[in-house]
C-alpha positions in Angstrom: 10.5 14.6 10.7 11.7 16.8 7.8 14.1 16.4 4.9 15.4 19.8 3.8 18.0 21.3 1.5 18.7 24.9 2.2 20.3 27.2 -0.4 21.4 30.5 1.0 23.8 33.3 1.3 25.6 34.3 4.5 27.3 37.7 4.7 29.9 38.0 7.5 31.0 41.5 8.4 34.5 42.4 9.6 35.2 41.4 13.3 35.2 44.2 15.8 37.7 44.2 18.7 36.3 44.9 22.2 38.0 48.2 23.2 37.7 47.5 26.9 40.1 44.6 26.8 42.2 45.4 23.7 43.0 41.7 23.2 42.8 40.0 19.9 40.8 37.2 21.5 37.8 39.3 22.5 36.2 39.9 19.1 32.7 39.7 17.6 31.2 40.0 14.2 27.7 40.2 12.7 26.2 38.4 9.8 23.1 38.4 7.6 21.5 35.3 6.2 19.0 34.9 3.3 17.9 32.1 1.1 15.4 29.4 0.1 14.7 26.2 1.9 12.7 23.4 0.4 11.3 21.0 3.1 9.6 17.6 2.7 7.6 16.3 5.7 8.5 12.5 5.8 5.4 12.0 8.0 3.3 14.2 5.7 0.3 12.0 5.3 -1.1 10.0 8.2 -3.6 7.2 7.6 -7.3 7.6 8.4 -8.2 7.1 12.0 -10.7 4.5 13.3 -13.5 7.0 12.8 -12.7 7.6 9.1 -11.3 11.1 9.6 -7.8 11.8 8.3 -5.3 12.8 10.9 -3.4 15.4 8.8 -4.6 17.7 6.2 -1.4 19.3 5.0 0.8 18.8 2.0 4.2 17.1 2.5 6.3 19.6 0.4 6.8 23.3 1.2 9.2 26.0 0.1 10.4 28.6 2.6 12.0 32.0 2.1 14.5 32.6 5.0 15.9 35.9 6.3 17.8 36.5 9.5 20.9 37.7 11.2 23.4 36.7 13.9 26.4 37.5 16.0 29.7 35.5 16.2 31.9 35.7 19.3 35.5 34.8 18.9 37.6 33.7 22.0 41.0 31.8 21.8 40.2 28.7 19.8 36.4 28.7 19.9 33.8 30.6 17.9 30.3 30.8 19.3 27.6 32.0 17.0 23.9 32.9 17.7 21.5 33.2 14.7 17.9 34.2 14.5 16.0 33.4 11.2 12.5 33.9 10.1 11.1 31.3 7.6 8.0 32.1 5.6 6.2 29.3 3.7 5.5 30.2 0.1 3.2 27.3 -0.8 -0.4 26.8 0.4 0.0 23.5 2.3 -3.7 23.0 3.1 -5.4 20.1 1.3 -9.1 19.4 1.2 -10.0 16.9 3.8 -11.7 13.5 3.2 -14.1 14.1 6.0 -17.5 12.5 6.0 -20.3 14.4 4.3 -21.9 15.4 7.7 -18.7 17.3 8.7 -18.5 19.1 5.4 -22.1 20.3 5.8 -21.3 21.7 9.3 -18.1 23.5 8.3 -18.1 24.1 4.5 -15.3 26.6 4.3 -13.7 26.9 7.7 -10.1 27.0 6.3 -9.3 28.0 2.8 -5.5 28.2 2.9 -2.6 27.6 5.3 1.0 28.9 5.2 3.8 28.1 7.5 5.7 30.6 9.6 8.8 29.6 11.6 11.2 31.4 13.9 14.5 29.6 14.2 17.1 30.3 16.9 20.4 28.5 16.2 23.6 28.2 18.2 26.9 27.5 16.3 30.1 26.3 17.9 33.3 26.0 15.9 
C-alpha cells in the first residue's frame, strides 16, 4: 500500500484524423509524460518474525523519475487513452538487516544496494 504524490508534465500533440473514414469522431493523438513521483510505503517496516529475522529490509520512502508516452483515441463522447511509463528509483532503499550474528557471518555482503524499477501500463477513460 503506497502513498504517492506525482508531479509531472504531459505534452499532448495535435489530434490526427483517420483518413480512411474522414469523420471527426475517428481521431487519435499521442502524448509524452515526464516527472518525479515520491512514494511512501505505508507497510514499509514489518515487525520481526518469530525467529527474530525482520520480514522487510527496505526503506519506506523512495523517489522515482518517470518517463513514458501514450496514445489517446477519440470517438463520439468518449476518449480512451493508453499510457506506458517507466519509473526508476533514485534512492537506495536497502537497509542493513537486524539478522542474528550467525547469518551475518554466512552472508556478509550479499546485497549492497537496491533500486526500484517499475513499468506501468495505464488505461484512461474520459
